[in-house]
PASEBA-1860 file (N, C-alpha, C; in nm, 3 decimals):
! residues 184
1> MEPADGAG> 0.083/-0.118/0.000/0.000/0.000/0.000/0.087/0.124/0.000 ~ 0.058/0.219/-0.084/0.137/0.341/-0.102/0.100/0.441/0.007 ~ 0.202/0.498/0.078/0.172/0.600/0.178/0.109/0.722/0.112 ~ 0.022/0.789/0.186/-0.050/0.903/0.133/0.042/1.021/0.103 ~ 0.153/1.032/0.173/0.241/1.148/0.155/0.338/1.134/0.038 ~ 0.333/1.021/-0.035/0.418/1.003/-0.152/0.562/0.967/-0.118 ~ 0.587/0.917/0.003/0.724/0.882/0.043/0.781/0.773/-0.048 ~ 0.696/0.681/-0.094/0.743/0.575/-0.184/0.792/0.631/-0.315
9> LHLSRGIV> 0.724/0.734/-0.365/0.765/0.796/-0.491/0.900/0.865/-0.477 ~ 0.924/0.931/-0.362/1.054/0.995/-0.337/1.165/0.892/-0.326 ~ 1.136/0.779/-0.263/1.234/0.671/-0.251/1.270/0.618/-0.390 ~ 1.169/0.600/-0.475/1.193/0.551/-0.611/1.279/0.648/-0.689 ~ 1.251/0.776/-0.679/1.331/0.877/-0.749/1.475/0.875/-0.698 ~ 1.490/0.856/-0.569/1.624/0.850/-0.509/1.704/0.733/-0.563 ~ 1.638/0.618/-0.577/1.706/0.500/-0.630/1.745/0.523/-0.775 ~ 1.657/0.584/-0.853/1.687/0.612/-0.993/1.807/0.707/-1.003
17> IVIRTLSP> 1.811/0.808/-0.918/1.923/0.903/-0.919/2.054/0.831/-0.883 ~ 2.048/0.744/-0.784/2.168/0.669/-0.744/2.215/0.581/-0.859 ~ 2.122/0.514/-0.925/2.160/0.426/-1.036/2.219/0.508/-1.151 ~ 2.158/0.621/-1.181/2.210/0.705/-1.291/2.347/0.762/-1.257 ~ 2.374/0.787/-1.133/2.504/0.838/-1.091/2.607/0.726/-1.082 ~ 2.564/0.614/-1.027/2.656/0.503/-1.004/2.696/0.435/-1.135 ~ 2.607/0.426/-1.232/2.637/0.357/-1.358/2.760/0.414/-1.428 ~ 2.765/0.546/-1.454/2.886/0.596/-1.521/3.011/0.585/-1.433
25> AVGLLGAI> 2.995/0.597/-1.302/3.111/0.587/-1.213/3.169/0.446/-1.218 ~ 3.083/0.345/-1.209/3.131/0.207/-1.217/3.181/0.178/-1.359 ~ 3.116/0.236/-1.459/3.164/0.221/-1.596/3.303/0.279/-1.613 ~ 3.327/0.396/-1.556/3.459/0.458/-1.563/3.564/0.373/-1.492 ~ 3.529/0.318/-1.377/3.621/0.229/-1.306/3.652/0.106/-1.393 ~ 3.548/0.050/-1.455/3.570/-0.064/-1.545/3.660/-0.027/-1.660 ~ 3.642/0.094/-1.715/3.725/0.139/-1.827/3.871/0.150/-1.784 ~ 3.895/0.207/-1.668/4.032/0.222/-1.619/4.097/0.087/-1.598
33> LAAQLPEL> 4.023/-0.006/-1.537/4.079/-0.138/-1.510/4.102/-0.216/-1.640 ~ 4.003/-0.216/-1.729/4.017/-0.293/-1.854/4.125/-0.234/-1.944 ~ 4.146/-0.103/-1.938/4.247/-0.040/-2.022/4.388/-0.084/-1.983 ~ 4.402/-0.146/-1.866/4.533/-0.193/-1.823/4.571/-0.327/-1.888 ~ 4.473/-0.396/-1.947/4.501/-0.527/-2.005/4.612/-0.523/-2.111 ~ 4.612/-0.428/-2.205/4.724/-0.427/-2.301/4.861/-0.409/-2.234 ~ 4.867/-0.331/-2.130/4.995/-0.314/-2.059/5.034/-0.443/-1.988 ~ 4.936/-0.514/-1.932/4.964/-0.644/-1.871/5.018/-0.740/-1.976
41> VQQYKQRL> 4.958/-0.739/-2.094/5.006/-0.825/-2.203/5.149/-0.788/-2.241 ~ 5.178/-0.659/-2.249/5.314/-0.615/-2.283/5.415/-0.662/-2.179 ~ 5.382/-0.644/-2.052/5.473/-0.687/-1.947/5.486/-0.840/-1.945 ~ 5.379/-0.910/-1.975/5.383/-1.056/-1.986/5.475/-1.098/-2.099 ~ 5.464/-1.029/-2.216/5.551/-1.062/-2.329/5.698/-1.045/-2.294 ~ 5.728/-0.943/-2.214/5.868/-0.924/-2.172/5.914/-1.040/-2.086 ~ 5.831/-1.082/-1.993/5.867/-1.198/-1.911/5.874/-1.325/-1.996 ~ 5.783/-1.337/-2.091/5.781/-1.452/-2.178/5.914/-1.462/-2.254
49> GGAIDEMA> 5.962/-1.350/-2.306/6.090/-1.350/-2.375/6.203/-1.396/-2.285 ~ 6.205/-1.350/-2.161/6.308/-1.393/-2.066/6.298/-1.542/-2.035 ~ 6.175/-1.591/-2.019/6.156/-1.734/-1.991/6.201/-1.818/-2.109 ~ 6.170/-1.773/-2.230/6.213/-1.847/-2.349/6.365/-1.851/-2.357 ~ 6.429/-1.739/-2.331/6.576/-1.735/-2.335/6.635/-1.834/-2.234 ~ 6.581/-1.836/-2.115/6.634/-1.925/-2.010/6.608/-2.071/-2.044 ~ 6.486/-2.102/-2.088/6.455/-2.241/-2.122/6.538/-2.286/-2.243 ~ 6.560/-2.197/-2.338/6.641/-2.231/-2.455/6.785/-2.262/-2.414
57> TIVARFDA> 6.835/-2.189/-2.316/6.971/-2.215/-2.266/6.979/-2.353/-2.202 ~ 6.879/-2.388/-2.123/6.877/-2.520/-2.056/6.872/-2.631/-2.160 ~ 6.784/-2.617/-2.259/6.770/-2.720/-2.363/6.896/-2.727/-2.448 ~ 6.957/-2.613/-2.478/7.081/-2.612/-2.557/7.193/-2.683/-2.482 ~ 7.201/-2.662/-2.351/7.303/-2.733/-2.272/7.280/-2.884/-2.277 ~ 7.154/-2.924/-2.267/7.123/-3.066/-2.275/7.162/-3.122/-2.411 ~ 7.125/-3.050/-2.516/7.160/-3.095/-2.651/7.312/-3.103/-2.670 ~ 7.384/-3.006/-2.613/7.531/-3.008/-2.623/7.589/-3.128/-2.547
65> DAASNSLT> 7.533/-3.155/-2.429/7.579/-3.274/-2.354/7.551/-3.402/-2.432 ~ 7.434/-3.410/-2.493/7.401/-3.528/-2.573/7.498/-3.541/-2.690 ~ 7.523/-3.429/-2.760/7.613/-3.432/-2.876/7.755/-3.469/-2.834 ~ 7.799/-3.422/-2.719/7.936/-3.455/-2.674/7.949/-3.604/-2.641 ~ 7.835/-3.670/-2.626/7.834/-3.815/-2.603/7.787/-3.889/-2.728 ~ 7.793/-3.821/-2.843/7.754/-3.877/-2.973/7.610/-3.928/-2.973 ~ 7.519/-3.851/-2.907/7.378/-3.887/-2.902/7.293/-3.773/-2.955 ~ 7.180/-3.807/-3.014/7.081/-3.705/-3.048/7.000/-3.676/-2.921
73> RDQAMAAL> 6.920/-3.574/-2.929/6.834/-3.542/-2.814/6.746/-3.662/-2.779 ~ 6.683/-3.722/-2.878/6.593/-3.836/-2.853/6.669/-3.955/-2.794 ~ 6.789/-3.979/-2.843/6.869/-4.090/-2.786/6.906/-4.061/-2.641 ~ 6.944/-3.938/-2.613/6.979/-3.901/-2.476/6.857/-3.913/-2.385 ~ 6.738/-3.870/-2.433/6.617/-3.883/-2.353/6.585/-4.029/-2.325 ~ 6.602/-4.115/-2.428/6.577/-4.258/-2.411/6.674/-4.318/-2.310 ~ 6.801/-4.276/-2.315/6.901/-4.328/-2.220/6.866/-4.288/-2.077 ~ 6.822/-4.165/-2.059/6.782/-4.121/-1.925/6.660/-4.200/-1.876
81> AASQDDLV> 6.564/-4.221/-1.963/6.442/-4.292/-1.925/6.470/-4.438/-1.891 ~ 6.570/-4.497/-1.956/6.603/-4.638/-1.933/6.695/-4.659/-1.815 ~ 6.745/-4.554/-1.756/6.842/-4.567/-1.646/6.780/-4.637/-1.525 ~ 6.864/-4.711/-1.456/6.821/-4.777/-1.332/6.820/-4.679/-1.215 ~ 6.890/-4.569/-1.230/6.901/-4.467/-1.125/6.776/-4.376/-1.127 ~ 6.703/-4.373/-1.016/6.581/-4.294/-1.007/6.607/-4.146/-1.031 ~ 6.717/-4.094/-0.979/6.751/-3.953/-0.997/6.771/-3.921/-1.146 ~ 6.840/-4.009/-1.215/6.867/-3.988/-1.357/6.736/-3.993/-1.437
89> RRRGEDMK> 6.648/-4.088/-1.404/6.517/-4.095/-1.472/6.436/-3.968/-1.448 ~ 6.440/-3.919/-1.325/6.367/-3.795/-1.293/6.423/-3.675/-1.369 ~ 6.554/-3.669/-1.382/6.616/-3.561/-1.459/6.571/-3.570/-1.605 ~ 6.557/-3.691/-1.655/6.509/-3.710/-1.792/6.365/-3.662/-1.807 ~ 6.282/-3.691/-1.709/6.143/-3.642/-1.711/6.139/-3.490/-1.704 ~ 6.224/-3.433/-1.619/6.232/-3.287/-1.610/6.272/-3.225/-1.744 ~ 6.367/-3.288/-1.811/6.411/-3.234/-1.940/6.300/-3.245/-2.042 ~ 6.224/-3.353/-2.039/6.110/-3.367/-2.130/6.009/-3.253/-2.105
97> INIARLQN> 5.985/-3.223/-1.980/5.894/-3.113/-1.943/5.951/-2.979/-1.991 ~ 6.082/-2.958/-1.971/6.146/-2.834/-2.014/6.136/-2.814/-2.166 ~ 6.158/-2.921/-2.240/6.153/-2.912/-2.387/6.010/-2.879/-2.432 ~ 5.913/-2.944/-2.372/5.773/-2.916/-2.407/5.734/-2.774/-2.367 ~ 5.779/-2.730/-2.250/5.745/-2.595/-2.206/5.809/-2.491/-2.298 ~ 5.932/-2.514/-2.339/5.998/-2.421/-2.431/5.916/-2.408/-2.559 ~ 5.869/-2.519/-2.611/5.789/-2.513/-2.734/5.657/-2.439/-2.710 ~ 5.592/-2.463/-2.597/5.468/-2.393/-2.565/5.490/-2.243/-2.552
105> LRDSRLEL> 5.600/-2.205/-2.487/5.630/-2.063/-2.470/5.658/-1.997/-2.606 ~ 5.731/-2.066/-2.690/5.760/-2.012/-2.824/5.632/-1.997/-2.905 ~ 5.544/-2.097/-2.898/5.416/-2.090/-2.970/5.333/-1.972/-2.919 ~ 5.332/-1.954/-2.789/5.257/-1.844/-2.729/5.311/-1.710/-2.775 ~ 5.443/-1.696/-2.776/5.503/-1.570/-2.823/5.473/-1.545/-2.969 ~ 5.481/-1.649/-3.050/5.450/-1.634/-3.192/5.306/-1.586/-3.210 ~ 5.213/-1.643/-3.135/5.073/-1.600/-3.144/5.059/-1.453/-3.102 ~ 5.125/-1.414/-2.994/5.118/-1.275/-2.948/5.182/-1.179/-3.048
113> DTADPVAR> 5.288/-1.223/-3.113/5.359/-1.135/-3.207/5.287/-1.120/-3.341 ~ 5.211/-1.219/-3.382/5.153/-1.215/-3.517/5.005/-1.181/-3.520 ~ 4.938/-1.183/-3.408/4.793/-1.159/-3.405/4.761/-1.009/-3.411 ~ 4.642/-0.978/-3.460/4.595/-0.840/-3.456/4.561/-0.806/-3.310 ~ 4.541/-0.678/-3.276/4.523/-0.640/-3.135/4.413/-0.715/-3.061 ~ 4.298/-0.734/-3.121/4.189/-0.803/-3.052/4.222/-0.951/-3.036 ~ 4.273/-1.014/-3.140/4.311/-1.155/-3.132/4.424/-1.175/-3.032 ~ 4.515/-1.079/-3.023/4.625/-1.088/-2.928/4.571/-1.094/-2.785
121> LGGFLRHA> 4.475/-1.010/-2.754/4.416/-1.011/-2.620/4.345/-1.142/-2.593 ~ 4.270/-1.190/-2.692/4.200/-1.318/-2.676/4.297/-1.434/-2.659 ~ 4.400/-1.436/-2.741/4.501/-1.541/-2.730/4.572/-1.538/-2.597 ~ 4.602/-1.418/-2.551/4.666/-1.403/-2.420/4.577/-1.460/-2.311 ~ 4.451/-1.425/-2.313/4.359/-1.471/-2.209/4.339/-1.623/-2.213 ~ 4.347/-1.682/-2.331/4.328/-1.827/-2.344/4.454/-1.907/-2.313 ~ 4.571/-1.856/-2.353/4.691/-1.940/-2.353/4.804/-1.892/-2.263 ~ 4.780/-1.796/-2.178/4.889/-1.745/-2.095/4.944/-1.856/-2.004
129> DGDLLAAT> 5.074/-1.862/-1.992/5.140/-1.957/-1.901/5.109/-1.914/-1.758 ~ 5.053/-2.003/-1.680/5.008/-1.970/-1.544/5.117/-1.914/-1.455 ~ 5.234/-1.976/-1.455/5.343/-1.928/-1.370/5.391/-1.790/-1.412 ~ 5.408/-1.772/-1.543/5.453/-1.641/-1.592/5.348/-1.533/-1.567 ~ 5.222/-1.567/-1.586/5.116/-1.470/-1.564/5.110/-1.429/-1.417 ~ 5.121/-1.526/-1.327/5.118/-1.494/-1.184/5.234/-1.402/-1.147 ~ 5.352/-1.429/-1.198/5.467/-1.344/-1.170/5.449/-1.205/-1.231 ~ 5.389/-1.199/-1.350/5.365/-1.070/-1.415/5.266/-0.988/-1.335
137> VEDFQPAV> 5.158/-1.050/-1.292/5.056/-0.979/-1.213/5.116/-0.930/-1.081 ~ 5.200/-1.012/-1.021/5.263/-0.974/-0.893/5.347/-0.848/-0.907 ~ 5.416/-0.833/-1.019/5.504/-0.718/-1.042/5.442/-0.612/-1.132 ~ 5.315/-0.625/-1.166/5.252/-0.538/-1.265/5.258/-0.392/-1.224 ~ 5.292/-0.308/-1.323/5.293/-0.163/-1.306/5.192/-0.104/-1.403 ~ 5.084/-0.044/-1.352/4.983/0.013/-1.443/5.043/0.123/-1.531 ~ 4.980/0.143/-1.645/5.025/0.246/-1.738/4.904/0.310/-1.804 ~ 4.921/0.430/-1.852/4.814/0.499/-1.922/4.804/0.438/-2.061
145> PTTAEGLI> 4.683/0.394/-2.100/4.669/0.333/-2.232/4.674/0.438/-2.342 ~ 4.762/0.418/-2.438/4.774/0.514/-2.548/4.763/0.445/-2.683 ~ 4.717/0.321/-2.682/4.706/0.245/-2.807/4.560/0.218/-2.839 ~ 4.536/0.170/-2.959/4.400/0.132/-2.999/4.349/0.019/-2.910 ~ 4.439/-0.074/-2.877/4.401/-0.183/-2.787/4.353/-0.128/-2.653 ~ 4.427/-0.030/-2.600/4.390/0.030/-2.472/4.254/0.096/-2.478 ~ 4.227/0.166/-2.588/4.098/0.232/-2.604/3.985/0.130/-2.615 ~ 4.006/0.025/-2.693/3.905/-0.079/-2.706/3.877/-0.144/-2.571
153> CALFGFLL> 3.981/-0.175/-2.497/3.963/-0.235/-2.365/3.894/-0.139/-2.270 ~ 3.929/-0.011/-2.277/3.865/0.088/-2.189/3.716/0.098/-2.220 ~ 3.681/0.100/-2.348/3.539/0.107/-2.386/3.464/-0.017/-2.339 ~ 3.525/-0.133/-2.359/3.464/-0.258/-2.314/3.447/-0.256/-2.162 ~ 3.549/-0.212/-2.090/3.542/-0.205/-1.944/3.435/-0.109/-1.897 ~ 3.422/0.006/-1.966/3.318/0.103/-1.930/3.180/0.041/-1.947 ~ 3.159/-0.023/-2.062/3.029/-0.086/-2.086/2.999/-0.195/-1.985 ~ 3.098/-0.274/-1.953/3.080/-0.379/-1.854/3.044/-0.321/-1.718
161> GWCLVRLP> 3.118/-0.220/-1.675/3.089/-0.156/-1.546/2.952/-0.090/-1.544 ~ 2.918/-0.022/-1.651/2.788/0.044/-1.661/2.676/-0.060/-1.653 ~ 2.694/-0.170/-1.726/2.593/-0.277/-1.726/2.580/-0.345/-1.590 ~ 2.688/-0.354/-1.517/2.683/-0.417/-1.385/2.587/-0.343/-1.292 ~ 2.572/-0.213/-1.314/2.480/-0.135/-1.231/2.342/-0.127/-1.297 ~ 2.338/-0.099/-1.426/2.210/-0.073/-1.493/2.124/-0.199/-1.512 ~ 2.184/-0.306/-1.554/2.104/-0.424/-1.585/2.032/-0.483/-1.463 ~ 2.098/-0.497/-1.349/2.022/-0.549/-1.234/1.909/-0.454/-1.190
169> AWPYRRWQ> 1.923/-0.326/-1.218/1.820/-0.230/-1.178/1.706/-0.222/-1.279 ~ 1.724/-0.277/-1.398/1.623/-0.267/-1.503/1.487/-0.322/-1.460 ~ 1.477/-0.441/-1.401/1.344/-0.489/-1.361/1.277/-0.395/-1.261 ~ 1.353/-0.335/-1.171/1.296/-0.242/-1.074/1.242/-0.118/-1.145 ~ 1.317/-0.065/-1.240/1.271/0.053/-1.314/1.144/0.022/-1.392 ~ 1.139/-0.094/-1.456/1.019/-0.133/-1.531/0.899/-0.144/-1.435 ~ 0.920/-0.201/-1.320/0.812/-0.216/-1.221/0.764/-0.078/-1.177 ~ 0.858/0.015/-1.153/0.821/0.150/-1.112/0.741/0.222/-1.220
177> EMRLRRHA> 0.785/0.208/-1.346/0.712/0.271/-1.456/0.570/0.217/-1.467 ~ 0.556/0.088/-1.455/0.422/0.028/-1.462/0.336/0.074/-1.345 ~ 0.394/0.084/-1.228/0.321/0.129/-1.109/0.275/0.273/-1.126 ~ 0.364/0.357/-1.181/0.327/0.498/-1.202/0.216/0.510/-1.306 ~ 0.219/0.427/-1.410/0.115/0.431/-1.513/-0.020/0.391/-1.454 ~ -0.019/0.293/-1.365/-0.144/0.249/-1.304/-0.205/0.358/-1.219 ~ -0.119/0.435/-1.148/-0.167/0.541/-1.058/-0.202/0.669/-1.134 ~ -0.156/0.683/-1.257/-0.181/0.806/-1.332/-0.317/0.809/-1.397
END
């Protein structure tokens, strides 16, 4: 039942004002946060390059050790796997993991280097190396977005933030409009 003094109508107007004020503010916050994604990708790529260099050094040392024993990489891996020594077998498994990780990191960098800006962001979000991403986020330094990618991310973030406030309030606004029409 509606109070005679119209207090319910004032409350409804207050909620509408809050939603109209809060929507752009949350949208702006979303824009600022989303615009940081290209910078995160850039800092990730820098770490990715360092990880590739280090993994390549480890694999090259292994290949050199294999060659100095007149073995190919595959022959050396097979010799390690066949060893009776548990430590040697484990080192062989570690090297297999290192070789696979090096290839994954190189594939990831190639995708980041050759993709267009939108595909680069999508590829990053799908294929980022968990350990490298965690380290990148830990050391992340925000930056002002000055690229097309940054603008696209900022716009997407603004829309997402705006929708987070506006969409849940939509059923309430529709209910209020219908209620006002009935009373008019």
